[in-house]
Backbone as XML, in Angstrom:
<?xml version="1.0"?>
<chain id="A" units="angstrom">
  <residue number="1" name="UNK">
    <atom name="N" x="-15.642" y="33.213" z="-26.348"/>
    <atom name="CA" x="-14.695" y="31.961" z="-26.499"/>
    <atom name="C" x="-13.084" y="33.460" z="-26.642"/>
  </residue>
  <residue number="2" name="UNK">
    <atom name="N" x="-12.317" y="33.506" z="-25.902"/>
    <atom name="CA" x="-10.805" y="34.332" z="-25.680"/>
    <atom name="C" x="-10.584" y="33.571" z="-26.946"/>
  </residue>
  <residue number="3" name="UNK">
    <atom name="N" x="-10.203" y="34.274" z="-27.955"/>
    <atom name="CA" x="-8.773" y="33.532" z="-29.012"/>
    <atom name="C" x="-7.817" y="33.521" z="-28.654"/>
  </residue>
  <residue number="4" name="UNK">
    <atom name="N" x="-7.300" y="34.445" z="-27.837"/>
    <atom name="CA" x="-5.957" y="33.777" z="-26.913"/>
    <atom name="C" x="-5.820" y="32.255" z="-26.796"/>
  </residue>
  <residue number="5" name="UNK">
    <atom name="N" x="-6.968" y="31.992" z="-25.912"/>
    <atom name="CA" x="-7.593" y="30.922" z="-25.250"/>
    <atom name="C" x="-7.594" y="29.744" z="-27.086"/>
  </residue>
  <residue number="6" name="UNK">
    <atom name="N" x="-8.307" y="30.090" z="-27.494"/>
    <atom name="CA" x="-8.417" y="29.283" z="-28.942"/>
    <atom name="C" x="-7.075" y="28.710" z="-29.790"/>
  </residue>
  <residue number="7" name="UNK">
    <atom name="N" x="-6.703" y="29.554" z="-29.151"/>
    <atom name="CA" x="-4.770" y="29.788" z="-30.009"/>
    <atom name="C" x="-4.020" y="28.093" z="-29.031"/>
  </residue>
  <residue number="8" name="UNK">
    <atom name="N" x="-4.375" y="28.698" z="-27.830"/>
    <atom name="CA" x="-3.532" y="27.663" z="-27.469"/>
    <atom name="C" x="-3.939" y="26.215" z="-26.677"/>
  </residue>
  <residue number="9" name="UNK">
    <atom name="N" x="-5.513" y="26.237" z="-26.940"/>
    <atom name="CA" x="-5.709" y="24.450" z="-26.337"/>
    <atom name="C" x="-6.000" y="24.193" z="-28.301"/>
  </residue>
  <residue number="10" name="UNK">
    <atom name="N" x="-5.840" y="22.579" z="-27.647"/>
    <atom name="CA" x="-5.558" y="20.893" z="-28.854"/>
    <atom name="C" x="-6.352" y="20.229" z="-27.946"/>
  </residue>
  <residue number="11" name="UNK">
    <atom name="N" x="-6.539" y="19.683" z="-29.232"/>
    <atom name="CA" x="-8.048" y="18.377" z="-28.960"/>
    <atom name="C" x="-6.813" y="17.794" z="-27.927"/>
  </residue>
  <residue number="12" name="UNK">
    <atom name="N" x="-7.883" y="17.346" z="-26.884"/>
    <atom name="CA" x="-6.851" y="15.976" z="-25.749"/>
    <atom name="C" x="-7.070" y="15.074" z="-25.975"/>
  </residue>
  <residue number="13" name="UNK">
    <atom name="N" x="-7.111" y="14.713" z="-27.391"/>
    <atom name="CA" x="-7.275" y="13.052" z="-27.722"/>
    <atom name="C" x="-6.573" y="12.978" z="-28.625"/>
  </residue>
  <residue number="14" name="UNK">
    <atom name="N" x="-5.820" y="14.018" z="-29.958"/>
    <atom name="CA" x="-5.502" y="13.789" z="-31.593"/>
    <atom name="C" x="-4.407" y="15.359" z="-30.756"/>
  </residue>
  <residue number="15" name="UNK">
    <atom name="N" x="-4.846" y="15.660" z="-30.516"/>
    <atom name="CA" x="-3.199" y="17.241" z="-29.785"/>
    <atom name="C" x="-3.452" y="18.130" z="-31.129"/>
  </residue>
  <residue number="16" name="UNK">
    <atom name="N" x="-4.604" y="18.393" z="-32.200"/>
    <atom name="CA" x="-4.613" y="19.098" z="-32.989"/>
    <atom name="C" x="-4.931" y="20.039" z="-32.838"/>
  </residue>
  <residue number="17" name="UNK">
    <atom name="N" x="-4.992" y="21.546" z="-33.217"/>
    <atom name="CA" x="-6.022" y="22.275" z="-33.193"/>
    <atom name="C" x="-7.625" y="22.387" z="-33.364"/>
  </residue>
  <residue number="18" name="UNK">
    <atom name="N" x="-8.396" y="22.831" z="-32.468"/>
    <atom name="CA" x="-10.212" y="23.096" z="-32.481"/>
    <atom name="C" x="-10.159" y="24.584" z="-33.357"/>
  </residue>
  <residue number="19" name="UNK">
    <atom name="N" x="-11.357" y="23.919" z="-33.400"/>
    <atom name="CA" x="-12.578" y="25.137" z="-33.266"/>
    <atom name="C" x="-12.670" y="25.101" z="-32.831"/>
  </residue>
  <residue number="20" name="UNK">
    <atom name="N" x="-14.171" y="26.461" z="-32.710"/>
    <atom name="CA" x="-14.629" y="26.840" z="-31.814"/>
    <atom name="C" x="-15.676" y="27.523" z="-32.146"/>
  </residue>
  <residue number="21" name="UNK">
    <atom name="N" x="-17.553" y="27.505" z="-32.192"/>
    <atom name="CA" x="-18.593" y="26.801" z="-33.012"/>
    <atom name="C" x="-19.557" y="28.018" z="-31.659"/>
  </residue>
  <residue number="22" name="UNK">
    <atom name="N" x="-19.270" y="29.185" z="-32.495"/>
    <atom name="CA" x="-20.231" y="30.001" z="-31.206"/>
    <atom name="C" x="-21.856" y="29.377" z="-30.833"/>
  </residue>
  <residue number="23" name="UNK">
    <atom name="N" x="-22.554" y="28.892" z="-32.925"/>
    <atom name="CA" x="-23.571" y="28.678" z="-32.541"/>
    <atom name="C" x="-23.846" y="27.936" z="-31.539"/>
  </residue>
  <residue number="24" name="UNK">
    <atom name="N" x="-24.074" y="27.236" z="-31.395"/>
    <atom name="CA" x="-23.637" y="25.281" z="-30.385"/>
    <atom name="C" x="-22.379" y="25.603" z="-29.015"/>
  </residue>
  <residue number="25" name="UNK">
    <atom name="N" x="-21.344" y="27.009" z="-28.779"/>
    <atom name="CA" x="-20.843" y="27.323" z="-27.577"/>
    <atom name="C" x="-19.937" y="25.501" z="-27.738"/>
  </residue>
  <residue number="26" name="UNK">
    <atom name="N" x="-19.579" y="25.226" z="-28.759"/>
    <atom name="CA" x="-18.532" y="24.106" z="-28.757"/>
    <atom name="C" x="-17.056" y="24.589" z="-29.572"/>
  </residue>
  <residue number="27" name="UNK">
    <atom name="N" x="-16.330" y="23.225" z="-29.191"/>
    <atom name="CA" x="-15.285" y="23.042" z="-29.611"/>
    <atom name="C" x="-15.113" y="22.044" z="-29.730"/>
  </residue>
  <residue number="28" name="UNK">
    <atom name="N" x="-14.967" y="22.436" z="-31.804"/>
    <atom name="CA" x="-14.533" y="21.007" z="-32.381"/>
    <atom name="C" x="-13.229" y="20.842" z="-32.756"/>
  </residue>
  <residue number="29" name="UNK">
    <atom name="N" x="-12.957" y="19.404" z="-32.453"/>
    <atom name="CA" x="-12.382" y="19.132" z="-33.165"/>
    <atom name="C" x="-13.059" y="17.452" z="-34.522"/>
  </residue>
  <residue number="30" name="UNK">
    <atom name="N" x="-12.125" y="18.256" z="-35.319"/>
    <atom name="CA" x="-12.072" y="17.274" z="-36.453"/>
    <atom name="C" x="-11.906" y="15.466" z="-36.741"/>
  </residue>
  <residue number="31" name="UNK">
    <atom name="N" x="-10.278" y="15.767" z="-36.523"/>
    <atom name="CA" x="-9.095" y="15.308" z="-36.252"/>
    <atom name="C" x="-9.776" y="14.017" z="-35.415"/>
  </residue>
  <residue number="32" name="UNK">
    <atom name="N" x="-10.712" y="14.275" z="-34.686"/>
    <atom name="CA" x="-11.075" y="12.925" z="-33.296"/>
    <atom name="C" x="-12.672" y="13.327" z="-33.598"/>
  </residue>
  <residue number="33" name="UNK">
    <atom name="N" x="-13.360" y="14.037" z="-34.560"/>
    <atom name="CA" x="-14.720" y="14.109" z="-34.528"/>
    <atom name="C" x="-15.851" y="14.316" z="-33.254"/>
  </residue>
  <residue number="34" name="UNK">
    <atom name="N" x="-14.617" y="15.426" z="-32.525"/>
    <atom name="CA" x="-15.871" y="14.998" z="-31.309"/>
    <atom name="C" x="-15.944" y="16.748" z="-31.117"/>
  </residue>
  <residue number="35" name="UNK">
    <atom name="N" x="-17.591" y="17.709" z="-30.644"/>
    <atom name="CA" x="-17.628" y="18.465" z="-29.596"/>
    <atom name="C" x="-17.652" y="18.719" z="-28.372"/>
  </residue>
  <residue number="36" name="UNK">
    <atom name="N" x="-16.794" y="19.495" z="-27.994"/>
    <atom name="CA" x="-16.436" y="19.533" z="-26.244"/>
    <atom name="C" x="-17.138" y="20.861" z="-25.832"/>
  </residue>
  <residue number="37" name="UNK">
    <atom name="N" x="-18.242" y="20.843" z="-25.321"/>
    <atom name="CA" x="-18.590" y="21.754" z="-24.475"/>
    <atom name="C" x="-17.448" y="23.523" z="-24.188"/>
  </residue>
  <residue number="38" name="UNK">
    <atom name="N" x="-18.429" y="24.314" z="-24.049"/>
    <atom name="CA" x="-18.339" y="25.041" z="-23.098"/>
    <atom name="C" x="-18.834" y="25.600" z="-22.360"/>
  </residue>
  <residue number="39" name="UNK">
    <atom name="N" x="-19.197" y="25.516" z="-20.695"/>
    <atom name="CA" x="-20.120" y="26.174" z="-20.272"/>
    <atom name="C" x="-19.028" y="27.627" z="-19.515"/>
  </residue>
  <residue number="40" name="UNK">
    <atom name="N" x="-20.357" y="27.916" z="-19.157"/>
    <atom name="CA" x="-19.892" y="29.853" z="-18.536"/>
    <atom name="C" x="-18.500" y="29.787" z="-18.833"/>
  </residue>
  <residue number="41" name="UNK">
    <atom name="N" x="-18.211" y="30.117" z="-19.993"/>
    <atom name="CA" x="-17.028" y="30.359" z="-20.841"/>
    <atom name="C" x="-15.460" y="29.014" z="-20.533"/>
  </residue>
  <residue number="42" name="UNK">
    <atom name="N" x="-16.099" y="28.572" z="-19.858"/>
    <atom name="CA" x="-15.069" y="27.742" z="-19.751"/>
    <atom name="C" x="-15.129" y="26.084" z="-20.813"/>
  </residue>
  <residue number="43" name="UNK">
    <atom name="N" x="-14.058" y="26.026" z="-21.209"/>
    <atom name="CA" x="-13.926" y="24.913" z="-22.147"/>
    <atom name="C" x="-13.245" y="23.232" z="-21.491"/>
  </residue>
  <residue number="44" name="UNK">
    <atom name="N" x="-15.154" y="22.755" z="-21.041"/>
    <atom name="CA" x="-14.821" y="21.415" z="-20.746"/>
    <atom name="C" x="-14.429" y="20.397" z="-21.337"/>
  </residue>
  <residue number="45" name="UNK">
    <atom name="N" x="-12.967" y="20.316" z="-21.661"/>
    <atom name="CA" x="-12.241" y="18.811" z="-22.066"/>
    <atom name="C" x="-12.059" y="17.533" z="-21.943"/>
  </residue>
  <residue number="46" name="UNK">
    <atom name="N" x="-12.674" y="17.195" z="-21.598"/>
    <atom name="CA" x="-12.959" y="15.722" z="-21.344"/>
    <atom name="C" x="-13.497" y="15.168" z="-22.004"/>
  </residue>
  <residue number="47" name="UNK">
    <atom name="N" x="-13.271" y="14.207" z="-22.192"/>
    <atom name="CA" x="-13.028" y="13.133" z="-23.628"/>
    <atom name="C" x="-14.900" y="12.650" z="-23.315"/>
  </residue>
  <residue number="48" name="UNK">
    <atom name="N" x="-15.262" y="12.296" z="-22.088"/>
    <atom name="CA" x="-16.681" y="11.972" z="-21.476"/>
    <atom name="C" x="-17.610" y="13.251" z="-21.669"/>
  </residue>
  <residue number="49" name="UNK">
    <atom name="N" x="-17.389" y="13.412" z="-21.452"/>
    <atom name="CA" x="-18.155" y="15.061" z="-21.929"/>
    <atom name="C" x="-17.853" y="15.781" z="-23.803"/>
  </residue>
  <residue number="50" name="UNK">
    <atom name="N" x="-17.652" y="15.436" z="-23.993"/>
    <atom name="CA" x="-17.859" y="16.158" z="-25.486"/>
    <atom name="C" x="-18.772" y="14.962" z="-26.546"/>
  </residue>
  <residue number="51" name="UNK">
    <atom name="N" x="-19.348" y="15.257" z="-27.120"/>
    <atom name="CA" x="-19.930" y="14.601" z="-28.520"/>
    <atom name="C" x="-20.023" y="14.173" z="-29.045"/>
  </residue>
  <residue number="52" name="UNK">
    <atom name="N" x="-21.179" y="13.513" z="-30.475"/>
    <atom name="CA" x="-19.375" y="12.886" z="-31.131"/>
    <atom name="C" x="-20.011" y="14.142" z="-31.954"/>
  </residue>
  <residue number="53" name="UNK">
    <atom name="N" x="-19.419" y="14.014" z="-33.062"/>
    <atom name="CA" x="-19.877" y="15.228" z="-34.818"/>
    <atom name="C" x="-20.920" y="14.034" z="-35.373"/>
  </residue>
  <residue number="54" name="UNK">
    <atom name="N" x="-21.130" y="12.978" z="-35.811"/>
    <atom name="CA" x="-21.692" y="12.422" z="-35.874"/>
    <atom name="C" x="-23.257" y="13.153" z="-35.764"/>
  </residue>
  <residue number="55" name="UNK">
    <atom name="N" x="-23.930" y="12.889" z="-34.239"/>
    <atom name="CA" x="-25.118" y="13.290" z="-34.230"/>
    <atom name="C" x="-25.812" y="14.726" z="-34.679"/>
  </residue>
  <residue number="56" name="UNK">
    <atom name="N" x="-24.568" y="14.931" z="-35.674"/>
    <atom name="CA" x="-24.961" y="16.447" z="-35.619"/>
    <atom name="C" x="-25.841" y="15.771" z="-37.430"/>
  </residue>
  <residue number="57" name="UNK">
    <atom name="N" x="-25.544" y="14.665" z="-37.756"/>
    <atom name="CA" x="-25.529" y="13.817" z="-39.060"/>
    <atom name="C" x="-27.816" y="13.877" z="-38.790"/>
  </residue>
  <residue number="58" name="UNK">
    <atom name="N" x="-28.949" y="13.989" z="-40.563"/>
    <atom name="CA" x="-29.637" y="13.401" z="-40.195"/>
    <atom name="C" x="-29.524" y="11.827" z="-39.897"/>
  </residue>
</chain>
């Protein structure tokens, strides 16, 4: 993930900063509780494509 791109991207729901999870190749919005996928280097910033962070819990 390009660090410059990460600096300018915000969550489409909350407009807050995102964190990049290298292991899962996702952009994380803690405020919205969503993880947005990154496919072929392209962030998919659609809520319908996002995964709920609660899915991480056992």
